[in-house]
N, CA, C and O atoms as a Maestro MAE file, in Angstrom:
{
 s_m_m2io_version
 :::
 2.0.0
}

f_m_ct {
 s_m_title
 :::
 protein
 m_atom[256] {
  # First column is atom index #
  i_m_mmod_type
  r_m_x_coord
  r_m_y_coord
  r_m_z_coord
  i_m_residue_number
  s_m_chain_name
  s_m_pdb_residue_name
  s_m_pdb_atom_name
  i_m_atomic_number
  :::
  1 25 33.254 -48.050 9.898 1 A "MET " " N  " 7
  2 3 33.384 -48.098 11.345 1 A "MET " " CA " 6
  3 2 32.876 -49.446 11.817 1 A "MET " " C  " 6
  4 15 31.821 -49.909 11.384 1 A "MET " " O  " 8
  5 25 33.614 -50.060 12.687 2 A "SER " " N  " 7
  6 3 33.245 -51.389 13.144 2 A "SER " " CA " 6
  7 2 32.496 -51.321 14.469 2 A "SER " " C  " 6
  8 15 32.476 -50.299 15.156 2 A "SER " " O  " 8
  9 25 31.891 -52.438 14.791 3 A "VAL " " N  " 7
  10 3 31.130 -52.531 16.032 3 A "VAL " " CA " 6
  11 2 32.072 -52.562 17.232 3 A "VAL " " C  " 6
  12 15 31.682 -52.207 18.345 3 A "VAL " " O  " 8
  13 25 33.312 -52.988 16.999 4 A "ASP " " N  " 7
  14 3 34.285 -53.043 18.093 4 A "ASP " " CA " 6
  15 2 34.505 -51.672 18.723 4 A "ASP " " C  " 6
  16 15 34.676 -51.561 19.937 4 A "ASP " " O  " 8
  17 25 34.500 -50.644 17.905 5 A "LEU " " N  " 7
  18 3 34.692 -49.295 18.421 5 A "LEU " " CA " 6
  19 2 33.558 -48.910 19.373 5 A "LEU " " C  " 6
  20 15 33.794 -48.297 20.414 5 A "LEU " " O  " 8
  21 25 32.348 -49.269 19.014 6 A "VAL " " N  " 7
  22 3 31.190 -48.961 19.866 6 A "VAL " " CA " 6
  23 2 31.309 -49.696 21.196 6 A "VAL " " C  " 6
  24 15 31.022 -49.133 22.252 6 A "VAL " " O  " 8
  25 25 31.735 -50.962 21.139 7 A "PHE " " N  " 7
  26 3 31.892 -51.728 22.377 7 A "PHE " " CA " 6
  27 2 33.017 -51.178 23.248 7 A "PHE " " C  " 6
  28 15 32.906 -51.166 24.474 7 A "PHE " " O  " 8
  29 25 34.101 -50.721 22.617 8 A "LYS " " N  " 7
  30 3 35.196 -50.128 23.388 8 A "LYS " " CA " 6
  31 2 34.738 -48.857 24.095 8 A "LYS " " C  " 6
  32 15 35.052 -48.642 25.266 8 A "LYS " " O  " 8
  33 25 33.998 -48.022 23.382 9 A "ILE " " N  " 7
  34 3 33.503 -46.778 23.981 9 A "ILE " " CA " 6
  35 2 32.530 -47.080 25.112 9 A "ILE " " C  " 6
  36 15 32.559 -46.420 26.151 9 A "ILE " " O  " 8
  37 25 31.668 -48.074 24.915 10 A "ALA " " N  " 7
  38 3 30.720 -48.444 25.966 10 A "ALA " " CA " 6
  39 2 31.453 -48.996 27.191 10 A "ALA " " C  " 6
  40 15 31.085 -48.684 28.324 10 A "ALA " " O  " 8
  41 25 32.484 -49.810 26.971 11 A "ALA " " N  " 7
  42 3 33.249 -50.365 28.095 11 A "ALA " " CA " 6
  43 2 33.956 -49.262 28.871 11 A "ALA " " C  " 6
  44 15 33.976 -49.279 30.102 11 A "ALA " " O  " 8
  45 25 34.531 -48.309 28.159 12 A "ILE " " N  " 7
  46 3 35.192 -47.188 28.831 12 A "ILE " " CA " 6
  47 2 34.173 -46.390 29.631 12 A "ILE " " C  " 6
  48 15 34.456 -45.962 30.750 12 A "ILE " " O  " 8
  49 25 32.990 -46.189 29.064 13 A "GLY " " N  " 7
  50 3 31.939 -45.459 29.775 13 A "GLY " " CA " 6
  51 2 31.492 -46.154 31.044 13 A "GLY " " C  " 6
  52 15 31.280 -45.507 32.069 13 A "GLY " " O  " 8
  53 25 31.349 -47.471 30.981 14 A "ILE " " N  " 7
  54 3 30.934 -48.231 32.171 14 A "ILE " " CA " 6
  55 2 32.006 -48.177 33.244 14 A "ILE " " C  " 6
  56 15 31.703 -47.966 34.418 14 A "ILE " " O  " 8
  57 25 33.261 -48.364 32.848 15 A "ILE " " N  " 7
  58 3 34.360 -48.334 33.819 15 A "ILE " " CA " 6
  59 2 34.477 -46.959 34.461 15 A "ILE " " C  " 6
  60 15 34.660 -46.855 35.674 15 A "ILE " " O  " 8
  61 25 34.373 -45.914 33.665 16 A "VAL " " N  " 7
  62 3 34.480 -44.552 34.203 16 A "VAL " " CA " 6
  63 2 33.301 -44.255 35.130 16 A "VAL " " C  " 6
  64 15 33.477 -43.606 36.162 16 A "VAL " " O  " 8
  65 25 32.113 -44.719 34.777 17 A "ALA " " N  " 7
  66 3 30.947 -44.472 35.629 17 A "ALA " " CA " 6
  67 2 31.092 -45.171 36.980 17 A "ALA " " C  " 6
  68 15 30.767 -44.595 38.018 17 A "ALA " " O  " 8
  69 25 31.576 -46.401 36.967 18 A "VAL " " N  " 7
  70 3 31.762 -47.134 38.234 18 A "VAL " " CA " 6
  71 2 32.830 -46.460 39.081 18 A "VAL " " C  " 6
  72 15 32.637 -46.260 40.280 18 A "VAL " " O  " 8
  73 25 33.955 -46.107 38.468 19 A "LEU " " N  " 7
  74 3 35.013 -45.419 39.220 19 A "LEU " " CA " 6
  75 2 34.534 -44.078 39.758 19 A "LEU " " C  " 6
  76 15 34.866 -43.697 40.880 19 A "LEU " " O  " 8
  77 25 33.763 -43.373 38.965 20 A "ASN " " N  " 7
  78 3 33.236 -42.087 39.381 20 A "ASN " " CA " 6
  79 2 32.358 -42.250 40.628 20 A "ASN " " C  " 6
  80 15 32.506 -41.497 41.591 20 A "ASN " " O  " 8
  81 25 31.463 -43.210 40.615 21 A "GLN " " N  " 7
  82 3 30.582 -43.423 41.768 21 A "GLN " " CA " 6
  83 2 31.362 -43.851 43.002 21 A "GLN " " C  " 6
  84 15 31.073 -43.400 44.110 21 A "GLN " " O  " 8
  85 25 32.348 -44.720 42.813 22 A "LEU " " N  " 7
  86 3 33.160 -45.147 43.952 22 A "LEU " " CA " 6
  87 2 33.925 -43.983 44.567 22 A "LEU " " C  " 6
  88 15 33.993 -43.853 45.789 22 A "LEU " " O  " 8
  89 25 34.494 -43.149 43.728 23 A "LEU " " N  " 7
  90 3 35.265 -42.019 44.241 23 A "LEU " " CA " 6
  91 2 34.377 -40.972 44.893 23 A "LEU " " C  " 6
  92 15 34.763 -40.375 45.898 23 A "LEU " " O  " 8
  93 25 33.200 -40.741 44.340 24 A "ILE " " N  " 7
  94 3 32.288 -39.769 44.950 24 A "ILE " " CA " 6
  95 2 31.819 -40.258 46.311 24 A "ILE " " C  " 6
  96 15 31.760 -39.482 47.264 24 A "ILE " " O  " 8
  97 25 31.485 -41.540 46.408 25 A "ARG " " N  " 7
  98 3 31.007 -42.065 47.698 25 A "ARG " " CA " 6
  99 2 32.099 -42.088 48.754 25 A "ARG " " C  " 6
  100 15 31.805 -42.050 49.948 25 A "ARG " " O  " 8
  101 25 33.362 -42.148 48.328 26 A "SER " " N  " 7
  102 3 34.449 -42.128 49.309 26 A "SER " " CA " 6
  103 2 34.908 -40.705 49.626 26 A "SER " " C  " 6
  104 15 35.846 -40.513 50.399 26 A "SER " " O  " 8
  105 25 34.250 -39.708 49.031 27 A "GLY " " N  " 7
  106 3 34.549 -38.325 49.358 27 A "GLY " " CA " 6
  107 2 35.669 -37.710 48.542 27 A "GLY " " C  " 6
  108 15 36.243 -36.701 48.953 27 A "GLY " " O  " 8
  109 25 35.988 -38.282 47.412 28 A "ARG " " N  " 7
  110 3 37.066 -37.764 46.573 28 A "ARG " " CA " 6
  111 2 36.480 -37.225 45.270 28 A "ARG " " C  " 6
  112 15 36.652 -37.808 44.200 28 A "ARG " " O  " 8
  113 25 35.791 -36.109 45.392 29 A "GLU " " N  " 7
  114 3 35.106 -35.541 44.237 29 A "GLU " " CA " 6
  115 2 36.073 -35.053 43.165 29 A "GLU " " C  " 6
  116 15 35.788 -35.171 41.974 29 A "GLU " " O  " 8
  117 25 37.220 -34.502 43.581 30 A "GLU " " N  " 7
  118 3 38.177 -33.993 42.598 30 A "GLU " " CA " 6
  119 2 38.748 -35.121 41.756 30 A "GLU " " C  " 6
  120 15 38.890 -34.985 40.541 30 A "GLU " " O  " 8
  121 25 39.075 -36.235 42.401 31 A "GLN " " N  " 7
  122 3 39.607 -37.374 41.651 31 A "GLN " " CA " 6
  123 2 38.532 -37.989 40.760 31 A "GLN " " C  " 6
  124 15 38.840 -38.509 39.688 31 A "GLN " " O  " 8
  125 25 37.278 -37.933 41.195 32 A "ALA " " N  " 7
  126 3 36.186 -38.430 40.363 32 A "ALA " " CA " 6
  127 2 36.051 -37.584 39.106 32 A "ALA " " C  " 6
  128 15 35.816 -38.115 38.020 32 A "ALA " " O  " 8
  129 25 36.197 -36.284 39.247 33 A "MET " " N  " 7
  130 3 36.128 -35.396 38.090 33 A "MET " " CA " 6
  131 2 37.290 -35.650 37.139 33 A "MET " " C  " 6
  132 15 37.102 -35.664 35.922 33 A "MET " " O  " 8
  133 25 38.490 -35.850 37.681 34 A "MET " " N  " 7
  134 3 39.650 -36.131 36.840 34 A "MET " " CA " 6
  135 2 39.497 -37.466 36.117 34 A "MET " " C  " 6
  136 15 39.912 -37.593 34.965 34 A "MET " " O  " 8
  137 25 38.913 -38.451 36.770 35 A "THR " " N  " 7
  138 3 38.669 -39.746 36.126 35 A "THR " " CA " 6
  139 2 37.689 -39.586 34.970 35 A "THR " " C  " 6
  140 15 37.881 -40.162 33.899 35 A "THR " " O  " 8
  141 25 36.655 -38.814 35.190 36 A "THR " " N  " 7
  142 3 35.674 -38.570 34.131 36 A "THR " " CA " 6
  143 2 36.313 -37.839 32.958 36 A "THR " " C  " 6
  144 15 36.065 -38.185 31.803 36 A "THR " " O  " 8
  145 25 37.127 -36.840 33.241 37 A "LEU " " N  " 7
  146 3 37.808 -36.107 32.171 37 A "LEU " " CA " 6
  147 2 38.788 -36.997 31.411 37 A "LEU " " C  " 6
  148 15 38.906 -36.892 30.191 37 A "LEU " " O  " 8
  149 25 39.490 -37.871 32.130 38 A "ALA " " N  " 7
  150 3 40.426 -38.776 31.470 38 A "ALA " " CA " 6
  151 2 39.679 -39.734 30.539 38 A "ALA " " C  " 6
  152 15 40.133 -39.997 29.425 38 A "ALA " " O  " 8
  153 25 38.543 -40.250 30.989 39 A "GLY " " N  " 7
  154 3 37.743 -41.124 30.137 39 A "GLY " " CA " 6
  155 2 37.237 -40.400 28.906 39 A "GLY " " C  " 6
  156 15 37.227 -40.964 27.812 39 A "GLY " " O  " 8
  157 25 36.820 -39.164 29.074 40 A "LEU " " N  " 7
  158 3 36.346 -38.365 27.949 40 A "LEU " " CA " 6
  159 2 37.462 -38.109 26.945 40 A "LEU " " C  " 6
  160 15 37.236 -38.176 25.737 40 A "LEU " " O  " 8
  161 25 38.656 -37.817 27.432 41 A "ILE " " N  " 7
  162 3 39.794 -37.566 26.541 41 A "ILE " " CA " 6
  163 2 40.169 -38.825 25.769 41 A "ILE " " C  " 6
  164 15 40.495 -38.751 24.584 41 A "ILE " " O  " 8
  165 25 40.126 -39.977 26.426 42 A "VAL " " N  " 7
  166 3 40.446 -41.235 25.743 42 A "VAL " " CA " 6
  167 2 39.448 -41.504 24.627 42 A "VAL " " C  " 6
  168 15 39.836 -41.866 23.517 42 A "VAL " " O  " 8
  169 25 38.160 -41.326 24.921 43 A "VAL " " N  " 7
  170 3 37.125 -41.579 23.911 43 A "VAL " " CA " 6
  171 2 37.235 -40.575 22.767 43 A "VAL " " C  " 6
  172 15 37.097 -40.953 21.604 43 A "VAL " " O  " 8
  173 25 37.476 -39.328 23.074 44 A "LEU " " N  " 7
  174 3 37.614 -38.320 22.021 44 A "LEU " " CA " 6
  175 2 38.824 -38.592 21.135 44 A "LEU " " C  " 6
  176 15 38.769 -38.372 19.925 44 A "LEU " " O  " 8
  177 25 39.914 -39.067 21.728 45 A "SER " " N  " 7
  178 3 41.084 -39.388 20.905 45 A "SER " " CA " 6
  179 2 40.789 -40.566 19.983 45 A "SER " " C  " 6
  180 15 41.264 -40.598 18.848 45 A "SER " " O  " 8
  181 25 40.012 -41.529 20.461 46 A "MET " " N  " 7
  182 3 39.621 -42.646 19.595 46 A "MET " " CA " 6
  183 2 38.754 -42.158 18.446 46 A "MET " " C  " 6
  184 15 38.908 -42.608 17.311 46 A "MET " " O  " 8
  185 25 37.850 -41.244 18.738 47 A "LEU " " N  " 7
  186 3 36.971 -40.718 17.698 47 A "LEU " " CA " 6
  187 2 37.721 -39.854 16.692 47 A "LEU " " C  " 6
  188 15 37.409 -39.884 15.501 47 A "LEU " " O  " 8
  189 25 38.701 -39.088 17.152 48 A "VAL " " N  " 7
  190 3 39.479 -38.247 16.250 48 A "VAL " " CA " 6
  191 2 40.253 -39.114 15.261 48 A "VAL " " C  " 6
  192 15 40.358 -38.767 14.085 48 A "VAL " " O  " 8
  193 25 40.792 -40.233 15.725 49 A "GLN " " N  " 7
  194 3 41.493 -41.142 14.824 49 A "GLN " " CA " 6
  195 2 40.547 -41.696 13.759 49 A "GLN " " C  " 6
  196 15 40.920 -41.799 12.590 49 A "GLN " " O  " 8
  197 25 39.335 -42.050 14.156 50 A "GLN " " N  " 7
  198 3 38.370 -42.578 13.199 50 A "GLN " " CA " 6
  199 2 37.932 -41.509 12.202 50 A "GLN " " C  " 6
  200 15 37.755 -41.799 11.019 50 A "GLN " " O  " 8
  201 25 37.757 -40.291 12.669 51 A "ILE " " N  " 7
  202 3 37.374 -39.199 11.770 51 A "ILE " " CA " 6
  203 2 38.513 -38.905 10.788 51 A "ILE " " C  " 6
  204 15 38.264 -38.602 9.621 51 A "ILE " " O  " 8
  205 25 39.755 -38.995 11.256 52 A "GLY " " N  " 7
  206 3 40.896 -38.816 10.365 52 A "GLY " " CA " 6
  207 2 40.932 -39.860 9.264 52 A "GLY " " C  " 6
  208 15 41.194 -39.538 8.105 52 A "GLY " " O  " 8
  209 25 40.670 -41.108 9.622 53 A "SER " " N  " 7
  210 3 40.645 -42.155 8.592 53 A "SER " " CA " 6
  211 2 39.465 -41.964 7.649 53 A "SER " " C  " 6
  212 15 39.564 -42.297 6.468 53 A "SER " " O  " 8
  213 25 38.353 -41.434 8.147 54 A "LEU " " N  " 7
  214 3 37.215 -41.139 7.279 54 A "LEU " " CA " 6
  215 2 37.579 -40.079 6.249 54 A "LEU " " C  " 6
  216 15 37.242 -40.222 5.073 54 A "LEU " " O  " 8
  217 25 38.260 -39.021 6.669 55 A "PHE " " N  " 7
  218 3 38.665 -37.976 5.737 55 A "PHE " " CA " 6
  219 2 39.663 -38.504 4.704 55 A "PHE " " C  " 6
  220 15 39.607 -38.125 3.535 55 A "PHE " " O  " 8
  221 25 40.580 -39.384 5.138 56 A "LYS " " N  " 7
  222 3 41.511 -39.987 4.184 56 A "LYS " " CA " 6
  223 2 40.765 -40.809 3.142 56 A "LYS " " C  " 6
  224 15 41.105 -40.768 1.960 56 A "LYS " " O  " 8
  225 25 39.754 -41.552 3.572 57 A "THR " " N  " 7
  226 3 38.981 -42.353 2.644 57 A "THR " " CA " 6
  227 2 38.210 -41.463 1.665 57 A "THR " " C  " 6
  228 15 38.147 -41.758 0.471 57 A "THR " " O  " 8
  229 25 37.630 -40.385 2.166 58 A "ILE " " N  " 7
  230 3 36.894 -39.464 1.307 58 A "ILE " " CA " 6
  231 2 37.835 -38.816 0.292 58 A "ILE " " C  " 6
  232 15 37.481 -38.665 -0.878 58 A "ILE " " O  " 8
  233 25 39.048 -38.429 0.745 59 A "LYS " " N  " 7
  234 3 40.002 -37.845 -0.182 59 A "LYS " " CA " 6
  235 2 40.414 -38.831 -1.261 59 A "LYS " " C  " 6
  236 15 40.572 -38.451 -2.421 59 A "LYS " " O  " 8
  237 25 40.587 -40.087 -0.894 60 A "SER " " N  " 7
  238 3 40.994 -41.075 -1.904 60 A "SER " " CA " 6
  239 2 39.859 -41.395 -2.867 60 A "SER " " C  " 6
  240 15 40.109 -41.674 -4.040 60 A "SER " " O  " 8
  241 25 38.613 -41.359 -2.392 61 A "VAL " " N  " 7
  242 3 37.475 -41.646 -3.266 61 A "VAL " " CA " 6
  243 2 37.316 -40.544 -4.307 61 A "VAL " " C  " 6
  244 15 37.092 -40.825 -5.484 61 A "VAL " " O  " 8
  245 25 37.429 -39.302 -3.878 62 A "PHE " " N  " 7
  246 3 37.228 -38.187 -4.788 62 A "PHE " " CA " 6
  247 2 38.510 -37.712 -5.451 62 A "PHE " " C  " 6
  248 15 38.472 -36.797 -6.273 62 A "PHE " " O  " 8
  249 25 39.638 -38.311 -5.113 63 A "GLY " " N  " 7
  250 3 40.901 -37.977 -5.751 63 A "GLY " " CA " 6
  251 2 41.402 -36.596 -5.422 63 A "GLY " " C  " 6
  252 15 41.957 -35.915 -6.284 63 A "GLY " " O  " 8
  253 25 41.217 -36.172 -4.192 64 A "LEU " " N  " 7
  254 3 41.661 -34.831 -3.786 64 A "LEU " " CA " 6
  255 2 43.068 -34.861 -3.238 64 A "LEU " " C  " 6
  256 15 43.601 -33.822 -2.849 64 A "LEU " " O  " 8
  :::
 }
 m_bond[255] {
  # First column is bond index #
  i_m_from
  i_m_to
  i_m_order
  :::
  1 1 2 1
  2 2 3 1
  3 3 4 2
  4 3 5 1
  5 5 6 1
  6 6 7 1
  7 7 8 2
  8 7 9 1
  9 9 10 1
  10 10 11 1
  11 11 12 2
  12 11 13 1
  13 13 14 1
  14 14 15 1
  15 15 16 2
  16 15 17 1
  17 17 18 1
  18 18 19 1
  19 19 20 2
  20 19 21 1
  21 21 22 1
  22 22 23 1
  23 23 24 2
  24 23 25 1
  25 25 26 1
  26 26 27 1
  27 27 28 2
  28 27 29 1
  29 29 30 1
  30 30 31 1
  31 31 32 2
  32 31 33 1
  33 33 34 1
  34 34 35 1
  35 35 36 2
  36 35 37 1
  37 37 38 1
  38 38 39 1
  39 39 40 2
  40 39 41 1
  41 41 42 1
  42 42 43 1
  43 43 44 2
  44 43 45 1
  45 45 46 1
  46 46 47 1
  47 47 48 2
  48 47 49 1
  49 49 50 1
  50 50 51 1
  51 51 52 2
  52 51 53 1
  53 53 54 1
  54 54 55 1
  55 55 56 2
  56 55 57 1
  57 57 58 1
  58 58 59 1
  59 59 60 2
  60 59 61 1
  61 61 62 1
  62 62 63 1
  63 63 64 2
  64 63 65 1
  65 65 66 1
  66 66 67 1
  67 67 68 2
  68 67 69 1
  69 69 70 1
  70 70 71 1
  71 71 72 2
  72 71 73 1
  73 73 74 1
  74 74 75 1
  75 75 76 2
  76 75 77 1
  77 77 78 1
  78 78 79 1
  79 79 80 2
  80 79 81 1
  81 81 82 1
  82 82 83 1
  83 83 84 2
  84 83 85 1
  85 85 86 1
  86 86 87 1
  87 87 88 2
  88 87 89 1
  89 89 90 1
  90 90 91 1
  91 91 92 2
  92 91 93 1
  93 93 94 1
  94 94 95 1
  95 95 96 2
  96 95 97 1
  97 97 98 1
  98 98 99 1
  99 99 100 2
  100 99 101 1
  101 101 102 1
  102 102 103 1
  103 103 104 2
  104 103 105 1
  105 105 106 1
  106 106 107 1
  107 107 108 2
  108 107 109 1
  109 109 110 1
  110 110 111 1
  111 111 112 2
  112 111 113 1
  113 113 114 1
  114 114 115 1
  115 115 116 2
  116 115 117 1
  117 117 118 1
  118 118 119 1
  119 119 120 2
  120 119 121 1
  121 121 122 1
  122 122 123 1
  123 123 124 2
  124 123 125 1
  125 125 126 1
  126 126 127 1
  127 127 128 2
  128 127 129 1
  129 129 130 1
  130 130 131 1
  131 131 132 2
  132 131 133 1
  133 133 134 1
  134 134 135 1
  135 135 136 2
  136 135 137 1
  137 137 138 1
  138 138 139 1
  139 139 140 2
  140 139 141 1
  141 141 142 1
  142 142 143 1
  143 143 144 2
  144 143 145 1
  145 145 146 1
  146 146 147 1
  147 147 148 2
  148 147 149 1
  149 149 150 1
  150 150 151 1
  151 151 152 2
  152 151 153 1
  153 153 154 1
  154 154 155 1
  155 155 156 2
  156 155 157 1
  157 157 158 1
  158 158 159 1
  159 159 160 2
  160 159 161 1
  161 161 162 1
  162 162 163 1
  163 163 164 2
  164 163 165 1
  165 165 166 1
  166 166 167 1
  167 167 168 2
  168 167 169 1
  169 169 170 1
  170 170 171 1
  171 171 172 2
  172 171 173 1
  173 173 174 1
  174 174 175 1
  175 175 176 2
  176 175 177 1
  177 177 178 1
  178 178 179 1
  179 179 180 2
  180 179 181 1
  181 181 182 1
  182 182 183 1
  183 183 184 2
  184 183 185 1
  185 185 186 1
  186 186 187 1
  187 187 188 2
  188 187 189 1
  189 189 190 1
  190 190 191 1
  191 191 192 2
  192 191 193 1
  193 193 194 1
  194 194 195 1
  195 195 196 2
  196 195 197 1
  197 197 198 1
  198 198 199 1
  199 199 200 2
  200 199 201 1
  201 201 202 1
  202 202 203 1
  203 203 204 2
  204 203 205 1
  205 205 206 1
  206 206 207 1
  207 207 208 2
  208 207 209 1
  209 209 210 1
  210 210 211 1
  211 211 212 2
  212 211 213 1
  213 213 214 1
  214 214 215 1
  215 215 216 2
  216 215 217 1
  217 217 218 1
  218 218 219 1
  219 219 220 2
  220 219 221 1
  221 221 222 1
  222 222 223 1
  223 223 224 2
  224 223 225 1
  225 225 226 1
  226 226 227 1
  227 227 228 2
  228 227 229 1
  229 229 230 1
  230 230 231 1
  231 231 232 2
  232 231 233 1
  233 233 234 1
  234 234 235 1
  235 235 236 2
  236 235 237 1
  237 237 238 1
  238 238 239 1
  239 239 240 2
  240 239 241 1
  241 241 242 1
  242 242 243 1
  243 243 244 2
  244 243 245 1
  245 245 246 1
  246 246 247 1
  247 247 248 2
  248 247 249 1
  249 249 250 1
  250 250 251 1
  251 251 252 2
  252 251 253 1
  253 253 254 1
  254 254 255 1
  255 255 256 2
  :::
 }
}
């Protein structure tokens, strides 16, 4: 796993947090929640891809 992935996740978190605060202060709580959920889904999809490549590497190491 590279450091780039950590920076991407941190950048997504910062952007989602700023958007969330802006939307809450403007009275759009539902859109703030949807923005937070969208950010969470993006990060989880990135992590699922990395976990998939980890399992492929483990299978190739052990010859499964």
